[in-house]
C-alpha positions in Angstrom: 205.4 109.1 -7.8 203.1 109.1 -10.7 204.6 110.3 -14.0 202.6 112.6 -16.2 201.7 111.5 -19.7 203.5 113.3 -22.5 201.9 116.5 -23.8 200.9 117.1 -27.4 203.9 119.3 -27.7 206.2 116.5 -26.6 204.5 114.1 -29.0 204.8 116.5 -31.9 208.5 116.9 -31.2 209.0 113.2 -31.1 207.2 112.7 -34.4 209.2 115.5 -36.1 212.3 113.6 -35.2 211.0 110.3 -36.7 211.8 109.2 -40.2 209.0 108.6 -42.7 209.6 104.8 -42.2 209.3 105.2 -38.4 206.1 107.2 -38.7 204.6 104.5 -41.0 205.7 101.8 -38.5 204.2 103.7 -35.6 200.9 104.3 -37.3 200.8 100.7 -38.6 201.3 99.4 -35.0 198.4 101.6 -33.7 196.3 100.3 -36.5 197.0 96.7 -35.6 196.5 97.2 -31.8 193.4 99.5 -31.6 190.0 98.9 -33.2 189.1 102.6 -32.9 192.2 103.5 -35.0 191.1 101.0 -37.6 187.7 102.6 -37.7 189.2 106.0 -37.9 191.3 105.1 -40.9 188.4 103.2 -42.5 186.4 106.4 -42.4 189.3 108.5 -43.5 190.3 106.4 -46.4 186.7 105.4 -47.5 184.3 108.1 -46.3 181.4 106.2 -47.9 181.9 103.4 -45.4 181.0 105.7 -42.4 177.5 104.2 -42.3 179.1 100.7 -41.9 181.2 102.0 -39.0 178.1 103.7 -37.5 176.3 100.4 -37.7 179.0 98.8 -35.6 178.6 101.3 -32.9 174.8 101.2 -33.1 175.0 97.5 -32.6 176.9 98.0 -29.3 174.1 100.4 -28.2 171.3 98.1 -29.3 172.9 95.1 -27.6 172.9 97.0 -24.3 169.1 97.4 -24.5 168.1 94.4 -26.7 170.7 91.7 -27.0 170.2 88.8 -29.3 169.9 86.5 -26.3 168.5 87.3 -22.9 167.3 90.5 -21.4 169.0 93.9 -21.9 171.1 95.2 -19.1 170.7 98.8 -20.3 174.2 99.8 -19.0 174.1 103.4 -20.1 177.8 103.8 -19.6 178.5 101.1 -22.2 176.0 102.7 -24.7 177.3 106.2 -24.1 180.9 105.0 -24.5 179.9 103.8 -28.0 178.7 107.3 -28.8 181.8 108.9 -27.5 184.0 106.5 -29.5 182.0 107.0 -32.7 182.2 110.8 -32.3 185.9 110.6 -32.3 186.0 109.0 -35.8 182.9 110.5 -37.4 183.4 112.7 -40.3 179.8 114.1 -40.5 177.5 116.0 -38.2 174.6 113.9 -39.6 176.3 110.7 -38.4 176.8 112.0 -34.9 173.2 113.2 -34.6 172.0 109.9 -35.9 173.9 107.8 -33.3 172.8 110.1 -30.4 169.2 109.8 -31.5 169.6 106.1 -31.9 170.6 105.9 -28.2 167.4 107.8 -27.2 165.3 105.6 -29.5 166.6 102.5 -27.9 166.0 103.9 -24.4 162.4 104.8 -25.3 161.9 101.4 -26.8 163.3 99.8 -23.6 161.0 101.8 -21.4 158.0 100.9 -23.6 159.0 97.2 -23.5 159.9 96.8 -19.8 157.9 99.5 -18.1 159.0 102.2 -15.6 162.7 102.6 -15.1 164.6 104.6 -12.4 164.9 108.3 -12.7 168.6 108.5 -13.7 167.7 106.4 -16.8 165.2 109.1 -17.8 167.6 111.9 -17.1 170.2 110.2 -19.3 167.7 109.9 -22.2 166.6 113.5 -21.8 170.2 114.8 -21.7 171.2 112.9 -24.8 168.1 114.0 -26.6 168.9 117.6 -25.7 172.5 117.2 -26.8 171.4 115.7 -30.1 168.9 118.5 -30.8 171.5 121.1 -29.9 173.9 119.4 -32.3 171.2 119.3 -35.0 170.6 123.1 -34.6 174.3 123.8 -34.5 174.8 122.2 -37.9 171.5 123.4 -39.3 170.3 119.9 -40.1 166.8 120.2 -38.7 165.2 119.2 -42.0 167.0 115.9 -41.8 165.9 115.0 -38.3 162.6 116.9 -37.6 160.4 113.9 -38.4 162.5 111.5 -36.4 162.7 113.7 -33.3 158.9 114.2 -33.5 158.5 110.4 -33.6 160.7 110.0 -30.5 158.5 112.5 -28.6 155.3 110.7 -29.8 156.7 107.3 -28.6 157.1 108.8 -25.1 153.5 109.7 -24.6 152.2 108.0 -21.5 155.6 107.6 -20.0 156.0 109.0 -16.5 158.5 111.2 -14.6 157.7 114.2 -16.9 159.8 112.4 -19.5 157.4 113.1 -22.4 156.9 116.8 -21.4 160.7 117.3 -21.2 161.4 115.8 -24.6 158.4 117.7 -26.0 159.7 121.0 -24.7 163.1 120.4 -26.2 161.7 119.4 -29.5 159.2 122.3 -29.8 162.0 124.8 -29.0 164.1 123.3 -31.8 161.6 122.5 -34.5 158.8 125.0 -33.6 156.3 122.1 -33.0 152.9 122.8 -31.5 
């Protein structure tokens, strides 16, 4: 029989019963064991270092498409996981939009470097671009990203599967482009 993991309520009750020293010990142990916890506290304790943490996650994405050695494998699941992990620790809407757009930029660059890719690849890029644009609109940061989003669309001209048209439609709806 599979045992269910504890609920947030159970965890809170456990933590309430811990002494200050036990809490410090628990958090210290998490910090030592999990890189994402280290990243979380680095951003929490030094918000100015969020760009350094973002660079770490961008490097993971970039290495999937353009590793230092060899050809990129473009495992989208690995690149998307980096975005998911970063979103858990990010303190700013701009940082999250930036990493989502970085994923799309790397995908577009990959297509332009290696040629036609399979349809699910295009679907993933379109989906992430749409999520990024929705995020940008939600947090009213269009002015920060309009030029970059427009450049992404420009970089897709001549790419098949209706990819350019889809990104263009998403962009024009968000930024009132012609």
